[in-house]
mmCIF file as Biopython writes it, N, C-alpha, C and O atoms, coordinates in Angstrom:
data_model
#
loop_
_atom_site.group_PDB
_atom_site.id
_atom_site.type_symbol
_atom_site.label_atom_id
_atom_site.label_alt_id
_atom_site.label_comp_id
_atom_site.label_asym_id
_atom_site.label_entity_id
_atom_site.label_seq_id
_atom_site.pdbx_PDB_ins_code
_atom_site.Cartn_x
_atom_site.Cartn_y
_atom_site.Cartn_z
_atom_site.occupancy
_atom_site.B_iso_or_equiv
_atom_site.auth_seq_id
_atom_site.auth_asym_id
_atom_site.pdbx_PDB_model_num
ATOM 1   N N  . UNK A ? 1  ? 0.777  -1.151 -0.007 1.0 0.0 1  A 1 
ATOM 2   C CA . UNK A ? 1  ? -0.100 -0.007 -0.006 1.0 0.0 1  A 1 
ATOM 3   C C  . UNK A ? 1  ? 0.938  1.207  -0.010 1.0 0.0 1  A 1 
ATOM 4   O O  . UNK A ? 1  ? 2.007  1.162  0.599  1.0 0.0 1  A 1 
ATOM 5   N N  . UNK A ? 2  ? 0.525  2.246  -0.729 1.0 0.0 2  A 1 
ATOM 6   C CA . UNK A ? 2  ? 1.321  3.518  -0.853 1.0 0.0 2  A 1 
ATOM 7   C C  . UNK A ? 2  ? 1.052  4.332  0.405  1.0 0.0 2  A 1 
ATOM 8   O O  . UNK A ? 2  ? -0.043 4.352  0.966  1.0 0.0 2  A 1 
ATOM 9   N N  . UNK A ? 3  ? 2.068  4.965  0.785  1.0 0.0 3  A 1 
ATOM 10  C CA . UNK A ? 3  ? 1.997  5.854  1.953  1.0 0.0 3  A 1 
ATOM 11  C C  . UNK A ? 3  ? 1.476  7.191  1.492  1.0 0.0 3  A 1 
ATOM 12  O O  . UNK A ? 3  ? 1.838  7.668  0.416  1.0 0.0 3  A 1 
ATOM 13  N N  . UNK A ? 4  ? 0.659  7.778  2.269  1.0 0.0 4  A 1 
ATOM 14  C CA . UNK A ? 4  ? -0.061 9.078  1.947  1.0 0.0 4  A 1 
ATOM 15  C C  . UNK A ? 4  ? 0.524  10.066 2.904  1.0 0.0 4  A 1 
ATOM 16  O O  . UNK A ? 4  ? 0.762  9.714  4.059  1.0 0.0 4  A 1 
ATOM 17  N N  . UNK A ? 5  ? 0.776  11.306 2.486  1.0 0.0 5  A 1 
ATOM 18  C CA . UNK A ? 5  ? 1.065  12.371 3.287  1.0 0.0 5  A 1 
ATOM 19  C C  . UNK A ? 5  ? 2.546  12.694 3.403  1.0 0.0 5  A 1 
ATOM 20  O O  . UNK A ? 5  ? 3.358  12.072 2.717  1.0 0.0 5  A 1 
ATOM 21  N N  . UNK A ? 6  ? 2.909  13.606 4.213  1.0 0.0 6  A 1 
ATOM 22  C CA . UNK A ? 6  ? 4.228  13.994 4.392  1.0 0.0 6  A 1 
ATOM 23  C C  . UNK A ? 6  ? 4.995  13.046 5.372  1.0 0.0 6  A 1 
ATOM 24  O O  . UNK A ? 6  ? 4.412  12.566 6.344  1.0 0.0 6  A 1 
ATOM 25  N N  . UNK A ? 7  ? 6.235  12.799 5.120  1.0 0.0 7  A 1 
ATOM 26  C CA . UNK A ? 7  ? 7.008  11.958 6.138  1.0 0.0 7  A 1 
ATOM 27  C C  . UNK A ? 7  ? 7.169  12.734 7.428  1.0 0.0 7  A 1 
ATOM 28  O O  . UNK A ? 7  ? 7.272  13.960 7.435  1.0 0.0 7  A 1 
ATOM 29  N N  . UNK A ? 8  ? 7.189  11.966 8.548  1.0 0.0 8  A 1 
ATOM 30  C CA . UNK A ? 8  ? 7.442  12.603 9.813  1.0 0.0 8  A 1 
ATOM 31  C C  . UNK A ? 8  ? 8.722  13.414 9.867  1.0 0.0 8  A 1 
ATOM 32  O O  . UNK A ? 8  ? 9.724  13.010 9.277  1.0 0.0 8  A 1 
ATOM 33  N N  . UNK A ? 9  ? 8.720  14.524 10.545 1.0 0.0 9  A 1 
ATOM 34  C CA . UNK A ? 9  ? 9.888  15.440 10.678 1.0 0.0 9  A 1 
ATOM 35  C C  . UNK A ? 9  ? 10.860 14.775 11.772 1.0 0.0 9  A 1 
ATOM 36  O O  . UNK A ? 9  ? 12.074 14.963 11.698 1.0 0.0 9  A 1 
ATOM 37  N N  . UNK A ? 10 ? 10.330 14.047 12.715 1.0 0.0 10 A 1 
ATOM 38  C CA . UNK A ? 10 ? 11.058 13.592 13.887 1.0 0.0 10 A 1 
ATOM 39  C C  . UNK A ? 10 ? 10.988 12.071 13.933 1.0 0.0 10 A 1 
ATOM 40  O O  . UNK A ? 10 ? 9.918  11.519 13.678 1.0 0.0 10 A 1 
ATOM 41  N N  . UNK A ? 11 ? 12.039 11.387 14.235 1.0 0.0 11 A 1 
ATOM 42  C CA . UNK A ? 11 ? 12.113 10.070 14.365 1.0 0.0 11 A 1 
ATOM 43  C C  . UNK A ? 11 ? 11.376 9.377  15.535 1.0 0.0 11 A 1 
ATOM 44  O O  . UNK A ? 11 ? 10.897 8.245  15.465 1.0 0.0 11 A 1 
ATOM 45  N N  . UNK A ? 12 ? 11.340 10.167 16.595 1.0 0.0 12 A 1 
ATOM 46  C CA . UNK A ? 12 ? 10.679 9.657  17.805 1.0 0.0 12 A 1 
ATOM 47  C C  . UNK A ? 12 ? 10.224 10.846 18.704 1.0 0.0 12 A 1 
ATOM 48  O O  . UNK A ? 12 ? 10.740 11.953 18.552 1.0 0.0 12 A 1 
ATOM 49  N N  . UNK A ? 13 ? 9.293  10.630 19.607 1.0 0.0 13 A 1 
ATOM 50  C CA . UNK A ? 13 ? 8.927  11.693 20.539 1.0 0.0 13 A 1 
ATOM 51  C C  . UNK A ? 13 ? 10.093 12.266 21.423 1.0 0.0 13 A 1 
ATOM 52  O O  . UNK A ? 13 ? 10.125 13.430 21.822 1.0 0.0 13 A 1 
ATOM 53  N N  . UNK A ? 14 ? 11.025 11.338 21.677 1.0 0.0 14 A 1 
ATOM 54  C CA . UNK A ? 14 ? 12.257 11.710 22.436 1.0 0.0 14 A 1 
ATOM 55  C C  . UNK A ? 14 ? 13.041 12.679 21.758 1.0 0.0 14 A 1 
ATOM 56  O O  . UNK A ? 14 ? 13.594 13.558 22.419 1.0 0.0 14 A 1 
ATOM 57  N N  . UNK A ? 15 ? 13.174 12.628 20.393 1.0 0.0 15 A 1 
ATOM 58  C CA . UNK A ? 15 ? 13.901 13.633 19.673 1.0 0.0 15 A 1 
ATOM 59  C C  . UNK A ? 15 ? 13.219 14.915 19.766 1.0 0.0 15 A 1 
ATOM 60  O O  . UNK A ? 15 ? 13.907 15.930 19.882 1.0 0.0 15 A 1 
ATOM 61  N N  . UNK A ? 16 ? 11.944 14.992 19.728 1.0 0.0 16 A 1 
ATOM 62  C CA . UNK A ? 16 ? 11.248 16.279 19.780 1.0 0.0 16 A 1 
ATOM 63  C C  . UNK A ? 16 ? 11.395 16.827 21.193 1.0 0.0 16 A 1 
ATOM 64  O O  . UNK A ? 16 ? 11.537 18.037 21.371 1.0 0.0 16 A 1 
ATOM 65  N N  . UNK A ? 17 ? 11.364 15.986 22.167 1.0 0.0 17 A 1 
ATOM 66  C CA . UNK A ? 17 ? 11.558 16.444 23.597 1.0 0.0 17 A 1 
ATOM 67  C C  . UNK A ? 17 ? 12.967 16.982 23.836 1.0 0.0 17 A 1 
ATOM 68  O O  . UNK A ? 17 ? 13.151 17.949 24.574 1.0 0.0 17 A 1 
ATOM 69  N N  . UNK A ? 18 ? 13.935 16.367 23.224 1.0 0.0 18 A 1 
ATOM 70  C CA . UNK A ? 18 ? 15.333 16.862 23.333 1.0 0.0 18 A 1 
ATOM 71  C C  . UNK A ? 18 ? 15.439 18.238 22.635 1.0 0.0 18 A 1 
ATOM 72  O O  . UNK A ? 18 ? 16.136 19.092 23.182 1.0 0.0 18 A 1 
ATOM 73  N N  . UNK A ? 19 ? 14.845 18.511 21.541 1.0 0.0 19 A 1 
ATOM 74  C CA . UNK A ? 19 ? 14.792 19.758 20.872 1.0 0.0 19 A 1 
ATOM 75  C C  . UNK A ? 19 ? 14.143 20.806 21.744 1.0 0.0 19 A 1 
ATOM 76  O O  . UNK A ? 19 ? 14.641 21.923 21.877 1.0 0.0 19 A 1 
ATOM 77  N N  . UNK A ? 20 ? 12.814 20.362 22.447 1.0 0.0 20 A 1 
ATOM 78  C CA . UNK A ? 20 ? 12.303 21.352 23.269 1.0 0.0 20 A 1 
ATOM 79  C C  . UNK A ? 20 ? 13.184 21.725 24.484 1.0 0.0 20 A 1 
ATOM 80  O O  . UNK A ? 20 ? 13.171 22.853 24.976 1.0 0.0 20 A 1 
ATOM 81  N N  . UNK A ? 21 ? 13.954 20.704 24.941 1.0 0.0 21 A 1 
ATOM 82  C CA . UNK A ? 21 ? 14.896 21.095 26.082 1.0 0.0 21 A 1 
ATOM 83  C C  . UNK A ? 21 ? 15.865 22.093 25.767 1.0 0.0 21 A 1 
ATOM 84  O O  . UNK A ? 21 ? 16.175 23.019 26.515 1.0 0.0 21 A 1 
ATOM 85  N N  . UNK A ? 22 ? 16.402 21.839 24.463 1.0 0.0 22 A 1 
ATOM 86  C CA . UNK A ? 22 ? 17.431 22.844 23.949 1.0 0.0 22 A 1 
ATOM 87  C C  . UNK A ? 22 ? 16.769 24.278 23.756 1.0 0.0 22 A 1 
ATOM 88  O O  . UNK A ? 22 ? 17.421 25.289 24.014 1.0 0.0 22 A 1 
ATOM 89  N N  . UNK A ? 23 ? 15.474 24.341 23.303 1.0 0.0 23 A 1 
ATOM 90  C CA . UNK A ? 23 ? 14.768 25.563 23.077 1.0 0.0 23 A 1 
ATOM 91  C C  . UNK A ? 23 ? 14.623 26.170 24.542 1.0 0.0 23 A 1 
ATOM 92  O O  . UNK A ? 23 ? 14.828 27.375 24.685 1.0 0.0 23 A 1 
ATOM 93  N N  . UNK A ? 24 ? 14.313 25.459 25.529 1.0 0.0 24 A 1 
ATOM 94  C CA . UNK A ? 24 ? 14.063 25.972 26.877 1.0 0.0 24 A 1 
ATOM 95  C C  . UNK A ? 24 ? 15.355 26.531 27.449 1.0 0.0 24 A 1 
ATOM 96  O O  . UNK A ? 24 ? 15.363 27.588 28.081 1.0 0.0 24 A 1 
ATOM 97  N N  . UNK A ? 25 ? 16.444 25.812 27.222 1.0 0.0 25 A 1 
ATOM 98  C CA . UNK A ? 25 ? 17.784 26.288 27.664 1.0 0.0 25 A 1 
ATOM 99  C C  . UNK A ? 25 ? 18.119 27.616 26.858 1.0 0.0 25 A 1 
ATOM 100 O O  . UNK A ? 25 ? 18.628 28.584 27.424 1.0 0.0 25 A 1 
ATOM 101 N N  . UNK A ? 26 ? 17.840 27.610 25.658 1.0 0.0 26 A 1 
ATOM 102 C CA . UNK A ? 26 ? 18.117 28.806 24.901 1.0 0.0 26 A 1 
ATOM 103 C C  . UNK A ? 26 ? 17.380 30.041 25.381 1.0 0.0 26 A 1 
ATOM 104 O O  . UNK A ? 26 ? 17.953 31.128 25.455 1.0 0.0 26 A 1 
ATOM 105 N N  . UNK A ? 27 ? 16.064 29.864 25.716 1.0 0.0 27 A 1 
ATOM 106 C CA . UNK A ? 27 ? 15.279 30.976 26.214 1.0 0.0 27 A 1 
ATOM 107 C C  . UNK A ? 27 ? 15.757 31.433 27.497 1.0 0.0 27 A 1 
ATOM 108 O O  . UNK A ? 27 ? 15.684 32.631 27.772 1.0 0.0 27 A 1 
ATOM 109 N N  . UNK A ? 28 ? 16.277 30.531 28.373 1.0 0.0 28 A 1 
ATOM 110 C CA . UNK A ? 28 ? 16.819 30.983 29.724 1.0 0.0 28 A 1 
ATOM 111 C C  . UNK A ? 28 ? 18.067 31.714 29.598 1.0 0.0 28 A 1 
ATOM 112 O O  . UNK A ? 28 ? 18.319 32.639 30.369 1.0 0.0 28 A 1 
ATOM 113 N N  . UNK A ? 29 ? 18.929 31.333 28.603 1.0 0.0 29 A 1 
ATOM 114 C CA . UNK A ? 29 ? 20.281 31.998 28.357 1.0 0.0 29 A 1 
ATOM 115 C C  . UNK A ? 29 ? 20.209 33.332 27.603 1.0 0.0 29 A 1 
ATOM 116 O O  . UNK A ? 29 ? 21.140 34.136 27.661 1.0 0.0 29 A 1 
ATOM 117 N N  . UNK A ? 30 ? 19.086 33.559 26.890 1.0 0.0 30 A 1 
ATOM 118 C CA . UNK A ? 30 ? 18.813 34.713 26.109 1.0 0.0 30 A 1 
ATOM 119 C C  . UNK A ? 30 ? 17.600 35.558 26.525 1.0 0.0 30 A 1 
ATOM 120 O O  . UNK A ? 30 ? 16.546 35.489 25.892 1.0 0.0 30 A 1 
ATOM 121 N N  . UNK A ? 31 ? 17.751 36.345 27.579 1.0 0.0 31 A 1 
ATOM 122 C CA . UNK A ? 31 ? 16.578 37.213 28.010 1.0 0.0 31 A 1 
ATOM 123 C C  . UNK A ? 31 ? 16.430 38.424 27.182 1.0 0.0 31 A 1 
ATOM 124 O O  . UNK A ? 31 ? 17.361 38.856 26.503 1.0 0.0 31 A 1 
ATOM 125 N N  . UNK A ? 32 ? 15.212 38.997 27.235 1.0 0.0 32 A 1 
ATOM 126 C CA . UNK A ? 32 ? 14.957 40.169 26.594 1.0 0.0 32 A 1 
ATOM 127 C C  . UNK A ? 32 ? 15.716 41.344 27.348 1.0 0.0 32 A 1 
ATOM 128 O O  . UNK A ? 32 ? 16.014 41.228 28.537 1.0 0.0 32 A 1 
ATOM 129 N N  . UNK A ? 33 ? 15.997 42.409 26.654 1.0 0.0 33 A 1 
ATOM 130 C CA . UNK A ? 33 ? 16.664 43.581 27.385 1.0 0.0 33 A 1 
ATOM 131 C C  . UNK A ? 33 ? 15.449 44.660 27.239 1.0 0.0 33 A 1 
ATOM 132 O O  . UNK A ? 33 ? 14.943 44.983 26.164 1.0 0.0 33 A 1 
ATOM 133 N N  . UNK A ? 34 ? 15.104 45.118 28.425 1.0 0.0 34 A 1 
ATOM 134 C CA . UNK A ? 34 ? 14.018 46.094 28.502 1.0 0.0 34 A 1 
ATOM 135 C C  . UNK A ? 34 ? 14.532 47.386 29.052 1.0 0.0 34 A 1 
ATOM 136 O O  . UNK A ? 34 ? 15.235 47.456 30.060 1.0 0.0 34 A 1 
ATOM 137 N N  . UNK A ? 35 ? 14.111 48.480 28.280 1.0 0.0 35 A 1 
ATOM 138 C CA . UNK A ? 35 ? 14.550 49.793 28.848 1.0 0.0 35 A 1 
ATOM 139 C C  . UNK A ? 35 ? 13.477 50.198 29.946 1.0 0.0 35 A 1 
ATOM 140 O O  . UNK A ? 35 ? 12.266 50.074 29.761 1.0 0.0 35 A 1 
ATOM 141 N N  . UNK A ? 36 ? 14.040 50.687 31.088 1.0 0.0 36 A 1 
ATOM 142 C CA . UNK A ? 36 ? 13.180 51.118 32.169 1.0 0.0 36 A 1 
ATOM 143 C C  . UNK A ? 36 ? 13.754 52.378 32.774 1.0 0.0 36 A 1 
ATOM 144 O O  . UNK A ? 36 ? 14.941 52.687 32.667 1.0 0.0 36 A 1 
ATOM 145 N N  . UNK A ? 37 ? 12.844 53.087 33.415 1.0 0.0 37 A 1 
ATOM 146 C CA . UNK A ? 37 ? 13.263 54.334 34.147 1.0 0.0 37 A 1 
ATOM 147 C C  . UNK A ? 37 ? 12.886 54.135 35.611 1.0 0.0 37 A 1 
ATOM 148 O O  . UNK A ? 37 ? 11.785 53.697 35.946 1.0 0.0 37 A 1 
ATOM 149 N N  . UNK A ? 38 ? 13.822 54.466 36.444 1.0 0.0 38 A 1 
ATOM 150 C CA . UNK A ? 38 ? 13.746 54.321 37.940 1.0 0.0 38 A 1 
ATOM 151 C C  . UNK A ? 38 ? 14.105 55.649 38.632 1.0 0.0 38 A 1 
ATOM 152 O O  . UNK A ? 38 ? 14.854 56.500 38.152 1.0 0.0 38 A 1 
ATOM 153 N N  . UNK A ? 39 ? 13.488 55.717 39.797 1.0 0.0 39 A 1 
ATOM 154 C CA . UNK A ? 39 ? 13.971 56.803 40.630 1.0 0.0 39 A 1 
ATOM 155 C C  . UNK A ? 39 ? 13.115 58.058 40.331 1.0 0.0 39 A 1 
ATOM 156 O O  . UNK A ? 39 ? 12.352 58.106 39.367 1.0 0.0 39 A 1 
ATOM 157 N N  . UNK A ? 40 ? 13.279 59.038 41.185 1.0 0.0 40 A 1 
ATOM 158 C CA . UNK A ? 40 ? 12.528 60.375 41.039 1.0 0.0 40 A 1 
ATOM 159 C C  . UNK A ? 40 ? 12.955 61.054 39.784 1.0 0.0 40 A 1 
ATOM 160 O O  . UNK A ? 40 ? 12.124 61.702 39.148 1.0 0.0 40 A 1 
ATOM 161 N N  . UNK A ? 41 ? 14.260 60.950 39.357 1.0 0.0 41 A 1 
ATOM 162 C CA . UNK A ? 41 ? 14.814 61.722 38.211 1.0 0.0 41 A 1 
ATOM 163 C C  . UNK A ? 41 ? 14.625 60.827 36.934 1.0 0.0 41 A 1 
ATOM 164 O O  . UNK A ? 41 ? 15.006 61.255 35.844 1.0 0.0 41 A 1 
ATOM 165 N N  . UNK A ? 42 ? 14.113 59.740 37.038 1.0 0.0 42 A 1 
ATOM 166 C CA . UNK A ? 42 ? 13.832 58.931 35.853 1.0 0.0 42 A 1 
ATOM 167 C C  . UNK A ? 42 ? 15.122 58.433 35.172 1.0 0.0 42 A 1 
ATOM 168 O O  . UNK A ? 42 ? 15.319 58.572 33.965 1.0 0.0 42 A 1 
ATOM 169 N N  . UNK A ? 43 ? 16.002 57.834 36.032 1.0 0.0 43 A 1 
ATOM 170 C CA . UNK A ? 43 ? 17.323 57.345 35.533 1.0 0.0 43 A 1 
ATOM 171 C C  . UNK A ? 43 ? 16.999 56.141 34.603 1.0 0.0 43 A 1 
ATOM 172 O O  . UNK A ? 43 ? 16.359 55.159 34.980 1.0 0.0 43 A 1 
ATOM 173 N N  . UNK A ? 44 ? 17.500 56.308 33.358 1.0 0.0 44 A 1 
ATOM 174 C CA . UNK A ? 44 ? 17.303 55.087 32.392 1.0 0.0 44 A 1 
ATOM 175 C C  . UNK A ? 44 ? 18.213 53.916 32.757 1.0 0.0 44 A 1 
ATOM 176 O O  . UNK A ? 44 ? 19.404 54.122 32.991 1.0 0.0 44 A 1 
ATOM 177 N N  . UNK A ? 45 ? 17.683 52.696 32.812 1.0 0.0 45 A 1 
ATOM 178 C CA . UNK A ? 45 ? 18.407 51.590 33.002 1.0 0.0 45 A 1 
ATOM 179 C C  . UNK A ? 45 ? 17.922 50.435 32.016 1.0 0.0 45 A 1 
ATOM 180 O O  . UNK A ? 45 ? 16.862 50.552 31.402 1.0 0.0 45 A 1 
ATOM 181 N N  . UNK A ? 46 ? 18.648 49.443 31.903 1.0 0.0 46 A 1 
ATOM 182 C CA . UNK A ? 46 ? 18.234 48.239 30.964 1.0 0.0 46 A 1 
ATOM 183 C C  . UNK A ? 46 ? 18.195 47.090 32.018 1.0 0.0 46 A 1 
ATOM 184 O O  . UNK A ? 46 ? 19.090 46.890 32.840 1.0 0.0 46 A 1 
ATOM 185 N N  . UNK A ? 47 ? 17.129 46.409 31.905 1.0 0.0 47 A 1 
ATOM 186 C CA . UNK A ? 47 ? 16.865 45.166 32.725 1.0 0.0 47 A 1 
ATOM 187 C C  . UNK A ? 47 ? 16.683 43.970 31.780 1.0 0.0 47 A 1 
ATOM 188 O O  . UNK A ? 47 ? 16.163 44.084 30.671 1.0 0.0 47 A 1 
ATOM 189 N N  . UNK A ? 48 ? 17.139 42.828 32.282 1.0 0.0 48 A 1 
ATOM 190 C CA . UNK A ? 48 ? 16.824 41.602 31.634 1.0 0.0 48 A 1 
ATOM 191 C C  . UNK A ? 48 ? 15.545 40.995 32.025 1.0 0.0 48 A 1 
ATOM 192 O O  . UNK A ? 48 ? 15.234 40.871 33.210 1.0 0.0 48 A 1 
ATOM 193 N N  . UNK A ? 49 ? 14.811 40.620 31.068 1.0 0.0 49 A 1 
ATOM 194 C CA . UNK A ? 49 ? 13.437 40.100 31.345 1.0 0.0 49 A 1 
ATOM 195 C C  . UNK A ? 49 ? 13.415 38.776 30.675 1.0 0.0 49 A 1 
ATOM 196 O O  . UNK A ? 49 ? 13.826 38.640 29.523 1.0 0.0 49 A 1 
ATOM 197 N N  . UNK A ? 50 ? 12.921 37.756 31.414 1.0 0.0 50 A 1 
ATOM 198 C CA . UNK A ? 50 ? 12.899 36.304 30.977 1.0 0.0 50 A 1 
ATOM 199 C C  . UNK A ? 50 ? 11.930 36.108 29.764 1.0 0.0 50 A 1 
ATOM 200 O O  . UNK A ? 50 ? 10.795 36.585 29.773 1.0 0.0 50 A 1 
ATOM 201 N N  . UNK A ? 51 ? 12.398 35.432 28.792 1.0 0.0 51 A 1 
ATOM 202 C CA . UNK A ? 51 ? 11.533 35.205 27.628 1.0 0.0 51 A 1 
ATOM 203 C C  . UNK A ? 51 ? 10.483 34.072 28.029 1.0 0.0 51 A 1 
ATOM 204 O O  . UNK A ? 51 ? 10.775 33.088 28.709 1.0 0.0 51 A 1 
ATOM 205 N N  . UNK A ? 52 ? 9.322  34.329 27.554 1.0 0.0 52 A 1 
ATOM 206 C CA . UNK A ? 52 ? 8.321  33.278 27.780 1.0 0.0 52 A 1 
ATOM 207 C C  . UNK A ? 52 ? 8.465  32.051 26.947 1.0 0.0 52 A 1 
ATOM 208 O O  . UNK A ? 52 ? 8.907  32.179 25.805 1.0 0.0 52 A 1 
ATOM 209 N N  . UNK A ? 53 ? 8.136  30.872 27.403 1.0 0.0 53 A 1 
ATOM 210 C CA . UNK A ? 53 ? 8.120  29.598 26.554 1.0 0.0 53 A 1 
ATOM 211 C C  . UNK A ? 53 ? 6.733  29.465 25.853 1.0 0.0 53 A 1 
ATOM 212 O O  . UNK A ? 53 ? 5.709  29.209 26.485 1.0 0.0 53 A 1 
ATOM 213 N N  . UNK A ? 54 ? 6.770  29.659 24.478 1.0 0.0 54 A 1 
ATOM 214 C CA . UNK A ? 54 ? 5.504  29.708 23.736 1.0 0.0 54 A 1 
ATOM 215 C C  . UNK A ? 54 ? 5.611  28.609 22.630 1.0 0.0 54 A 1 
ATOM 216 O O  . UNK A ? 54 ? 6.721  28.226 22.261 1.0 0.0 54 A 1 
ATOM 217 N N  . UNK A ? 55 ? 4.554  28.144 22.145 1.0 0.0 55 A 1 
ATOM 218 C CA . UNK A ? 55 ? 4.487  27.253 21.025 1.0 0.0 55 A 1 
ATOM 219 C C  . UNK A ? 55 ? 5.042  27.968 19.723 1.0 0.0 55 A 1 
ATOM 220 O O  . UNK A ? 55 ? 5.802  27.378 18.954 1.0 0.0 55 A 1 
ATOM 221 N N  . UNK A ? 56 ? 4.614  29.285 19.518 1.0 0.0 56 A 1 
ATOM 222 C CA . UNK A ? 56 ? 5.062  30.052 18.461 1.0 0.0 56 A 1 
ATOM 223 C C  . UNK A ? 56 ? 6.603  30.181 18.418 1.0 0.0 56 A 1 
ATOM 224 O O  . UNK A ? 56 ? 7.260  30.043 17.386 1.0 0.0 56 A 1 
ATOM 225 N N  . UNK A ? 57 ? 7.123  30.463 19.660 1.0 0.0 57 A 1 
ATOM 226 C CA . UNK A ? 57 ? 8.558  30.619 19.827 1.0 0.0 57 A 1 
ATOM 227 C C  . UNK A ? 57 ? 9.284  29.352 19.524 1.0 0.0 57 A 1 
ATOM 228 O O  . UNK A ? 57 ? 10.363 29.371 18.930 1.0 0.0 57 A 1 
ATOM 229 N N  . UNK A ? 58 ? 8.685  28.199 19.939 1.0 0.0 58 A 1 
ATOM 230 C CA . UNK A ? 58 ? 9.246  26.786 19.680 1.0 0.0 58 A 1 
ATOM 231 C C  . UNK A ? 58 ? 9.206  26.473 18.149 1.0 0.0 58 A 1 
ATOM 232 O O  . UNK A ? 58 ? 10.093 25.809 17.612 1.0 0.0 58 A 1 
ATOM 233 N N  . UNK A ? 59 ? 8.203  26.952 17.518 1.0 0.0 59 A 1 
ATOM 234 C CA . UNK A ? 59 ? 8.132  26.756 15.990 1.0 0.0 59 A 1 
ATOM 235 C C  . UNK A ? 59 ? 9.197  27.516 15.326 1.0 0.0 59 A 1 
ATOM 236 O O  . UNK A ? 59 ? 9.852  27.014 14.413 1.0 0.0 59 A 1 
ATOM 237 N N  . UNK A ? 60 ? 9.401  28.767 15.774 1.0 0.0 60 A 1 
ATOM 238 C CA . UNK A ? 60 ? 10.457 29.544 15.182 1.0 0.0 60 A 1 
ATOM 239 C C  . UNK A ? 60 ? 11.809 29.055 15.421 1.0 0.0 60 A 1 
ATOM 240 O O  . UNK A ? 60 ? 12.648 29.072 14.521 1.0 0.0 60 A 1 
ATOM 241 N N  . UNK A ? 61 ? 12.068 28.607 16.624 1.0 0.0 61 A 1 
ATOM 242 C CA . UNK A ? 61 ? 13.260 27.945 16.965 1.0 0.0 61 A 1 
ATOM 243 C C  . UNK A ? 61 ? 13.588 26.783 16.132 1.0 0.0 61 A 1 
ATOM 244 O O  . UNK A ? 61 ? 14.718 26.678 15.655 1.0 0.0 61 A 1 
ATOM 245 N N  . UNK A ? 62 ? 12.649 25.875 15.918 1.0 0.0 62 A 1 
ATOM 246 C CA . UNK A ? 62 ? 12.741 24.768 15.064 1.0 0.0 62 A 1 
ATOM 247 C C  . UNK A ? 62 ? 13.118 25.164 13.602 1.0 0.0 62 A 1 
ATOM 248 O O  . UNK A ? 62 ? 13.993 24.570 12.971 1.0 0.0 62 A 1 
ATOM 249 N N  . UNK A ? 63 ? 12.402 26.200 13.114 1.0 0.0 63 A 1 
ATOM 250 C CA . UNK A ? 63 ? 12.621 26.692 11.812 1.0 0.0 63 A 1 
ATOM 251 C C  . UNK A ? 63 ? 13.974 27.186 11.587 1.0 0.0 63 A 1 
ATOM 252 O O  . UNK A ? 63 ? 14.577 26.960 10.537 1.0 0.0 63 A 1 
ATOM 253 N N  . UNK A ? 64 ? 14.495 27.902 12.623 1.0 0.0 64 A 1 
ATOM 254 C CA . UNK A ? 64 ? 15.830 28.496 12.517 1.0 0.0 64 A 1 
ATOM 255 C C  . UNK A ? 64 ? 16.819 27.408 12.553 1.0 0.0 64 A 1 
ATOM 256 O O  . UNK A ? 64 ? 17.859 27.529 11.907 1.0 0.0 64 A 1 
ATOM 257 N N  . UNK A ? 65 ? 16.575 26.318 13.276 1.0 0.0 65 A 1 
ATOM 258 C CA . UNK A ? 65 ? 17.523 25.227 13.342 1.0 0.0 65 A 1 
ATOM 259 C C  . UNK A ? 65 ? 17.364 24.272 12.143 1.0 0.0 65 A 1 
ATOM 260 O O  . UNK A ? 65 ? 18.123 23.308 12.039 1.0 0.0 65 A 1 
ATOM 261 N N  . UNK A ? 66 ? 16.445 24.499 11.278 1.0 0.0 66 A 1 
ATOM 262 C CA . UNK A ? 66 ? 16.294 23.730 10.049 1.0 0.0 66 A 1 
ATOM 263 C C  . UNK A ? 66 ? 15.549 22.479 10.269 1.0 0.0 66 A 1 
ATOM 264 O O  . UNK A ? 66 ? 15.800 21.528 9.529  1.0 0.0 66 A 1 
ATOM 265 N N  . UNK A ? 67 ? 14.639 22.359 11.222 1.0 0.0 67 A 1 
ATOM 266 C CA . UNK A ? 67 ? 13.770 21.154 11.554 1.0 0.0 67 A 1 
ATOM 267 C C  . UNK A ? 67 ? 12.552 21.136 10.792 1.0 0.0 67 A 1 
ATOM 268 O O  . UNK A ? 67 ? 12.206 20.120 10.191 1.0 0.0 67 A 1 
ATOM 269 N N  . UNK A ? 68 ? 11.820 22.296 10.777 1.0 0.0 68 A 1 
ATOM 270 C CA . UNK A ? 68 ? 10.486 22.355 10.225 1.0 0.0 68 A 1 
ATOM 271 C C  . UNK A ? 68 ? 10.404 23.433 9.214  1.0 0.0 68 A 1 
ATOM 272 O O  . UNK A ? 68 ? 11.010 24.497 9.341  1.0 0.0 68 A 1 
ATOM 273 N N  . UNK A ? 69 ? 9.635  23.137 8.193  1.0 0.0 69 A 1 
ATOM 274 C CA . UNK A ? 69 ? 9.452  24.120 7.001  1.0 0.0 69 A 1 
ATOM 275 C C  . UNK A ? 69 ? 7.932  24.207 6.758  1.0 0.0 69 A 1 
ATOM 276 O O  . UNK A ? 69 ? 7.246  23.194 6.891  1.0 0.0 69 A 1 
ATOM 277 N N  . UNK A ? 70 ? 7.414  25.323 6.424  1.0 0.0 70 A 1 
ATOM 278 C CA . UNK A ? 70 ? 6.006  25.452 6.093  1.0 0.0 70 A 1 
ATOM 279 C C  . UNK A ? 70 ? 5.872  25.931 4.728  1.0 0.0 70 A 1 
ATOM 280 O O  . UNK A ? 70 ? 4.754  26.111 4.244  1.0 0.0 70 A 1 
#
């Protein structure tokens, strides 16, 4: 019988989980830099803000790494 559809992008669920763990480590290592003003004089400072883990971000990470294409 002929196979129908696109071949799977990942060989196993464990491979997808490993990629998610690397995405999670990447988000923790690369926070956003946010401009903020503090004090009565409004001193400008930059603060690191943690990136959220999102499905859209994971999709983008996989696309940049060359795993998924649309």
